[in-house]
C-alpha positions, 0 to 999 in steps of 0.5 A: 499882515496880508490883505484880502483884496480883489479887483472888481468893477474897476477898482481894488476892493476888500474881497468880501465886497467882490460879489456877483448876483446869484442870477449871473449868467456866468454862474448859471451857465458857465459862460466865461473864461479864466486864467490861473497865475502863480506868484512865488515868494523868494525869502532870500531876495524878499521878493514876490515874483509873478510868473508868465503874467503876459503869457496868461493874459494873451491866452485869455484874449484868445479864449475871449475871442472864441466866446464872443467876449471882450476883455475890458482892458489892454494887455498893458493895463491888465499887467499894471492892474494885476501888479498893483493888486498883488502889491496892495495885498502885501503877501510874503508867500506863494500866491495864486492870481485868478482873473475871470471874464464872464457874462454878467447879466442876470438873465435866463437863457442859453447864449453868448450874444447880447450879454454884458461882459464883466471882469474881476481878479482875486488873489489867494495864498496857494501852496501845493495843488498836488503833492510834488514831493512824491510820485503820483499814482495816476489812472486812465479815466473812463471820461473822455476829454472834451473835444474841440467840436464840443467845448473848445479845449484850448480855451479855459472855459469855466463850464468845461471844467466839469469834465475835469471834475468828473475825472478827478473825483473818479480817480480819487474814488479809485484810489489814484492821485490823478486822472489821465484823459484820453481824447476822442480817438483814444490817444493820451490827452492830459491830466484833469488839469495838467499837461502830460510829458513822458520820456522814452529812450532819452526823448521828451514827448508830449501830446500835440496841440491838435489832441484837445489839450489846453495850450499850456504856459508851463508846457511851453516852459518845460520845452524851453528848459529841456532844449536850452539846459538839457539839449533835448528837443520835444516831440509833439505827437500822439501818445498811446495809452500803453506808452505811458506804461512803458515810458521811462519817466512821466510828469504832469505840469501846469500853473497849479500843479507846477511839475509833478512826477508820476510813479505809476499809471493804472497800477503799473510802475513808470520806469522803476517807480522813482523820479527819473533824471530828466524830470528831476533836472527839469523840476529843479531848474523850473523851481529855481527859475520861478523864484527869480534865482536864474538870471537867464530866465528873468523874462519869465517873472515880474518882481512885485516889490522891487526890493532886489536886483535894482528892479522897478516896483509894480506900476501904479494903475488908476485904482486904489484900495477901498 
């Protein structure tokens, strides 16, 4: 049976012991950053594969730099700690890994300087974040995406996610599954927590990094799959709102959302309202790759238990379950 554990204050402890003070600065002011990492259970191989572990931590280092924060471990140490934590939990199902770096001091006052940084990781089971089995009904939000001159969109800043929450709940109350943000100049940005791709005349298109998007790890993976497997290069450029309505295909992607196809935008069908061939191929390839079934993408994943393909098990960090 799986164990609910966390990495907290330098060691692996039961999840119920990993608690923060209600005066914690990060809790009260959103002064922190985080990553969301998935791991996929492959029952045939009896193996759990952690996806893009280094890539997520590299992005955390960038977020930390923007926020005047210091990650208390090196990249190699973070990988080892995370793998040991996941292995200790003994999950045999898809899971979500949430490392968070935050200002710990119980101090009243808005700032980033002269505050102590703290770091923890928790692990939890995770299935579908959005329903990927059917087409999503999306609506363009009345809320605009946070701008780099306000809250840095390329950093996964805790406080910035109120922007996403407002758009997501607005979409829900309007009868949509998901929201689509426009940026300050009126171009398509992203979903409430997903990057956006469209297909127009056999060309894959996505907003550029300058459009206030999160620099998505899954976004890069889709571009790699499209080029290597389908021979499609991706255009990174501004997308008009009405382009979504005349696109042949549309998909949303992210670690949580994975790859979800979109059937309509603002009550207008995308293409014929069915999943398009390019989206279908990319989704199929992606789900095979993340479960360790495609050797050419073995660099994407890390096996936790080392039970198949002669893989080495997770390393041993200087931490142990309490």
